C-alpha positions as CSV (number, residue, x, y, z in Angstrom):
1,M,12.3,-16.7,32.9
2,K,14.8,-18.5,30.8
3,T,13.3,-21.3,28.7
4,T,14.9,-23.8,26.5
5,L,13.9,-25.5,23.3
6,V,15.3,-29.1,23.0
7,I,15.3,-30.4,19.5
8,M,15.6,-34.2,19.1
9,A,17.8,-34.6,16.0
10,A,19.8,-37.8,16.7
11,G,17.7,-39.7,14.2
12,I,19.2,-37.8,11.3
13,G,21.0,-40.2,9.0
14,S,24.8,-40.3,9.2
15,R,25.1,-39.7,5.4
16,F,23.8,-36.2,4.7
17,G,22.1,-35.6,1.4
18,G,18.9,-35.1,-0.4
19,G,17.5,-38.4,1.0
20,I,17.6,-37.2,4.6
21,K,14.1,-36.0,5.4
22,Q,15.2,-33.7,8.2
23,L,17.3,-31.8,5.6
24,A,14.8,-31.5,2.8
25,Q,14.7,-27.8,1.7
26,V,11.1,-26.6,2.0
27,G,11.4,-22.8,2.3
28,P,11.9,-20.3,-0.6
29,G,15.4,-19.5,0.7
30,G,16.4,-23.2,1.0
31,Q,15.3,-23.4,4.7
32,I,14.6,-26.8,6.3
33,I,11.7,-27.5,8.7
34,M,14.0,-27.1,11.7
35,D,14.7,-23.5,10.7
36,Y,11.1,-22.7,11.1
37,S,10.9,-24.3,14.5
38,I,13.9,-22.3,15.7
39,H,12.5,-19.1,14.3
40,D,9.1,-19.7,15.9
41,A,10.7,-20.6,19.3
42,I,12.8,-17.4,19.4
43,K,9.9,-15.3,18.4
44,A,7.8,-16.9,21.2
45,G,10.5,-16.0,23.7
46,F,12.7,-19.1,24.1
47,N,16.3,-18.1,24.7
48,K,18.2,-21.3,24.6
49,I,18.4,-24.0,21.9
50,V,19.7,-27.5,22.6
51,F,20.3,-30.0,19.8
52,I,20.3,-33.7,20.7
53,I,22.5,-35.4,18.0
54,R,24.9,-38.3,17.7
55,K,28.7,-37.9,17.9
56,D,29.1,-39.5,14.5
57,I,27.1,-36.8,12.8
58,E,28.4,-33.8,14.8
59,K,30.9,-32.5,12.2
60,D,28.3,-32.6,9.4
61,F,25.5,-31.3,11.6
62,R,27.5,-28.3,12.6
63,E,28.6,-27.5,9.1
64,I,25.1,-27.8,7.6
65,I,22.9,-26.6,10.4
66,G,24.7,-25.8,13.7
67,D,27.2,-23.1,12.8
68,R,24.6,-21.2,10.9
69,I,22.1,-21.4,13.7
70,E,24.7,-20.5,16.3
71,K,25.6,-17.3,14.4
72,L,22.0,-16.1,14.1
73,C,21.3,-17.0,17.7
74,A,24.3,-15.2,19.0
75,E,23.1,-12.1,17.3
76,R,19.9,-12.4,19.3
77,N,21.3,-13.4,22.7
78,V,20.1,-17.0,22.3
79,E,22.3,-19.7,23.7
80,V,23.0,-22.9,21.7
81,A,24.2,-26.2,23.2
82,Y,24.6,-29.8,22.1
83,T,24.0,-33.1,23.8
84,F,24.7,-36.5,22.4
85,Q,22.6,-39.7,22.3
86,A,24.6,-42.9,22.3
87,L,23.6,-46.6,22.1
88,D,25.9,-47.5,25.0
89,D,24.9,-44.6,27.4
90,L,23.1,-46.9,29.9
91,P,22.3,-46.9,33.6
92,Q,24.9,-48.2,35.9
93,G,24.9,-52.0,36.0
94,V,23.2,-52.4,32.6
95,T,25.1,-54.2,29.9
96,L,24.5,-53.3,26.2
97,P,22.6,-56.3,24.7
98,E,24.5,-58.0,22.0
99,G,23.1,-57.2,18.5
100,R,21.5,-53.9,19.5
101,K,22.0,-51.4,16.7
102,K,20.0,-48.2,17.5
103,P,19.7,-45.9,20.5
104,W,16.9,-46.3,23.0
105,G,14.3,-43.8,21.9
106,T,13.1,-40.3,22.8
107,G,13.2,-40.8,26.6
108,Q,16.9,-41.6,26.4
109,A,17.4,-38.7,24.1
110,V,16.0,-36.1,26.5
111,L,17.9,-37.8,29.4
112,T,21.2,-36.6,27.7
113,C,20.1,-33.0,28.7
114,K,20.9,-33.7,32.4
115,G,23.3,-31.0,33.5
116,V,22.8,-29.0,30.4
117,V,19.1,-28.1,30.8
118,E,18.3,-26.7,34.2
119,E,15.3,-24.5,33.3
120,P,11.8,-25.2,32.0
121,F,12.0,-26.6,28.5
122,A,10.0,-27.7,25.5
123,V,11.0,-30.7,23.5
124,I,10.2,-31.3,19.8
125,N,11.1,-33.5,16.9
126,A,13.6,-32.1,14.4
127,D,11.6,-33.0,11.3
128,D,8.1,-31.6,12.3
129,Y,6.6,-28.2,11.5
130,Y,4.4,-27.3,14.4
131,G,3.3,-23.7,13.7
132,K,3.8,-20.5,15.6
133,D,0.9,-20.9,18.0
134,A,2.3,-24.1,19.6
135,F,5.6,-22.4,20.6
136,K,3.8,-19.4,22.0
137,I,1.3,-21.3,24.2
138,V,3.9,-23.7,25.5
139,H,6.4,-20.9,26.2
140,D,3.7,-18.9,28.1
141,F,2.8,-22.0,30.1
142,L,6.5,-22.5,31.1
143,Q,6.7,-19.0,32.4
144,D,4.5,-20.0,35.3
145,Y,7.0,-22.7,36.4
146,T,7.9,-22.7,40.1
147,P,10.1,-25.3,41.9
148,A,7.3,-25.7,44.4
149,H,5.3,-27.5,41.6
150,P,7.9,-29.4,39.5
151,E,5.2,-32.0,38.4
152,K,3.2,-29.5,36.2
153,Y,3.8,-30.2,32.5
154,C,2.0,-29.3,29.3
155,M,1.6,-30.6,25.8
156,A,0.7,-28.9,22.5
157,G,-2.5,-30.7,21.6
158,F,-2.9,-30.9,17.8
159,I,-6.2,-31.8,16.2
160,L,-5.9,-35.3,14.6
161,K,-7.3,-34.2,11.2
162,N,-4.5,-31.5,11.0
163,T,-1.7,-34.0,11.3
164,L,-2.6,-36.7,8.7
165,S,-0.7,-37.5,5.5
166,D,-2.3,-37.8,2.1
167,N,0.2,-40.5,1.2
168,G,-0.2,-43.3,3.8
169,G,-0.7,-44.2,7.4
170,V,0.9,-42.5,10.3
171,T,1.4,-43.2,14.0
172,R,-0.1,-40.7,16.5
173,G,-0.5,-40.6,20.2
174,I,-4.3,-40.1,20.6
175,C,-5.0,-38.3,23.8
176,K,-7.8,-38.4,26.3
177,T,-8.5,-35.4,28.6
178,D,-10.6,-34.7,31.6
179,A,-13.2,-31.9,31.9
180,E,-10.5,-29.4,32.8
181,G,-8.3,-30.1,29.8
182,Y,-5.7,-32.2,31.6
183,L,-4.3,-35.3,29.9
184,T,-5.5,-38.6,31.3
185,Q,-4.2,-41.1,28.7
186,V,-2.0,-41.3,25.6
187,D,-2.9,-44.2,23.2
188,E,-0.1,-44.8,20.6
189,T,-2.1,-45.7,17.5
190,S,-0.4,-47.0,14.3
191,N,-1.4,-46.8,10.7
192,I,-3.9,-43.9,11.0
193,E,-5.2,-43.0,7.5
194,K,-7.2,-40.0,6.2
195,T,-10.7,-40.9,5.0
196,A,-13.3,-38.9,3.1
197,D,-15.1,-38.0,6.3
198,G,-12.3,-38.2,8.9
199,A,-9.8,-40.8,10.0
200,Q,-9.4,-44.5,10.6
201,A,-6.9,-47.0,11.9
202,E,-7.1,-50.7,10.9
203,G,-10.7,-50.2,10.0
204,R,-11.6,-48.5,13.3
205,V,-13.2,-45.1,12.9
206,L,-11.4,-42.4,14.9
207,D,-12.6,-38.9,16.0
208,A,-10.8,-36.6,13.6
209,E,-11.3,-33.7,16.1
210,S,-9.5,-35.6,19.0
211,Y,-6.2,-34.3,20.4
212,V,-3.0,-36.0,19.4
213,S,0.5,-35.7,20.8
214,M,3.1,-34.7,18.2
215,N,6.0,-35.0,20.8
216,F,5.8,-31.3,21.7
217,W,6.0,-31.3,25.5
218,G,6.5,-28.5,28.0
219,L,8.5,-29.9,30.9
220,T,10.3,-28.9,34.1
221,P,14.0,-29.4,34.9
222,E,13.0,-31.9,37.5
223,F,11.5,-34.1,34.9
224,I,15.0,-35.1,33.8
225,D,15.6,-36.7,37.2
226,K,12.4,-38.7,36.8
227,L,13.5,-39.8,33.3
228,E,16.7,-41.2,34.8
229,V,14.8,-43.3,37.4
230,G,12.4,-44.4,34.6
231,F,15.2,-45.5,32.3
232,K,16.6,-47.8,35.0
233,A,13.1,-49.3,35.6
234,F,12.8,-49.7,31.8
235,F,15.7,-52.1,31.8
236,D,14.5,-53.9,34.9
237,K,11.3,-54.7,33.0
238,L,13.0,-55.5,29.6
239,Q,12.6,-59.1,28.8
240,G,12.9,-60.7,25.4
241,N,12.8,-57.4,23.4
242,E,16.3,-56.1,24.0
243,L,17.0,-55.5,20.3
244,K,14.0,-53.3,19.5
245,A,12.4,-51.9,22.6
246,E,12.5,-48.1,23.0
247,Y,12.1,-45.8,26.0
248,L,9.6,-43.3,24.6
249,L,8.5,-40.0,26.1
250,P,4.8,-40.4,25.6
251,I,4.7,-43.9,27.1
252,Y,6.8,-42.8,30.1
253,I,4.7,-39.7,30.7
254,D,1.6,-41.9,30.4
255,E,3.1,-44.1,33.2
256,L,3.6,-41.1,35.4
257,L,0.0,-40.0,34.8
258,K,-1.4,-43.3,35.8
259,K,0.6,-43.2,39.0
260,G,-0.8,-39.7,39.7
261,E,2.7,-38.2,39.9
262,V,2.3,-35.5,37.3
263,S,-0.3,-33.4,35.5
264,V,-0.2,-32.5,31.8
265,K,-2.3,-29.5,30.6
266,V,-3.3,-30.0,27.0
267,L,-2.9,-26.7,25.2
268,E,-5.0,-26.7,22.0
269,T,-3.4,-25.5,18.8
270,R,-5.4,-25.3,15.6
271,D,-2.2,-24.9,13.5
272,K,-1.7,-27.5,10.8
273,W,1.2,-29.9,11.4
274,F,3.5,-30.6,8.5
275,G,6.1,-33.4,8.2
276,V,7.9,-35.5,5.6
277,T,6.7,-39.0,6.7
278,Y,6.7,-40.1,3.0
279,Q,8.9,-38.9,0.2
280,E,5.6,-37.8,-1.5
281,D,4.9,-35.5,1.4
282,K,7.8,-33.2,0.6
283,Q,6.1,-31.2,-2.2
284,A,3.0,-30.7,0.0
285,V,5.2,-29.3,2.8
286,I,7.0,-27.0,0.3
287,D,3.6,-25.8,-1.0
288,A,2.3,-25.1,2.5
289,I,5.4,-23.2,3.6
290,H,5.4,-21.1,0.5
291,A,1.7,-20.3,1.1
292,L,2.6,-19.1,4.6
293,V,5.3,-16.9,3.2
294,E,2.9,-15.5,0.6
295,K,0.4,-14.7,3.4
296,G,3.2,-12.8,5.2
297,E,3.5,-15.3,8.1
298,Y,7.2,-15.6,7.4
299,T,9.7,-13.5,5.4
300,K,11.5,-15.2,2.6
301,A,14.8,-14.8,4.4
302,L,13.0,-16.1,7.5
303,F,15.0,-14.7,10.4
304,D,15.0,-11.1,9.1
305,D,11.8,-10.3,11.1
306,L,13.4,-11.1,14.4
307,D,15.0,-8.1,16.2
308,A,18.7,-8.5,16.6
């Protein structure tokens, strides 16, 4: 079955350069984190890549990333497409609030895929390294998609201790599951810090073995229609926070869970997540990627191990 990887990259800065964390070179051949996600997705069996970007960065994005990825994907029969997130792309009847400067979050980003993504899909952040296992288990889950059950989703469940930074607090969606491994709640928790024996947030001890969401979801094409309905409802409830409020995937999926409209299977991955949350994280990511190359997990040229 055709499956798509959707990469949320609209948050990349409009001025490309060494300061843009999504473009930090972390691989021995100058690869960026996104290259490893695309490699792992193709290896797992995904055969379409969709980049969500902004129009104002399209030219630079294609020159630095897109054209190169399109070429290697074409050699492997993998389709590449683009969608564009825009501040003023709003539901009918909604007026852009005066003074609003940034788009409306990850929910609005994925909504741009309407009409472009019509198959089961995974969605990830552009600047996160997730590991090979996450792509394989999500891809395999999506292979069981049937239009008779459009409400069955999944999520790559990372272990909290494998997602923390040595350089400061991070925000994670801490997940609760039932006895069968289905998601029951996502608790967005800020300022989670690594401690000597686990993790804490604002002085509250957290279970370092608990699942967290790293915005790696496996979804059905019908979800996009739900997102559209939810986006309108988001504005209907928006009062007094028009300049900063965001329509976020984990929060909306949590709303659907509470209504009993969907199920989300949490698929455990023990892979370690890497990301450049802080500038100081960059060297740790470089060291980790190089260690994976030394172990033979990746080739130095990266895509050489994929059959053309």
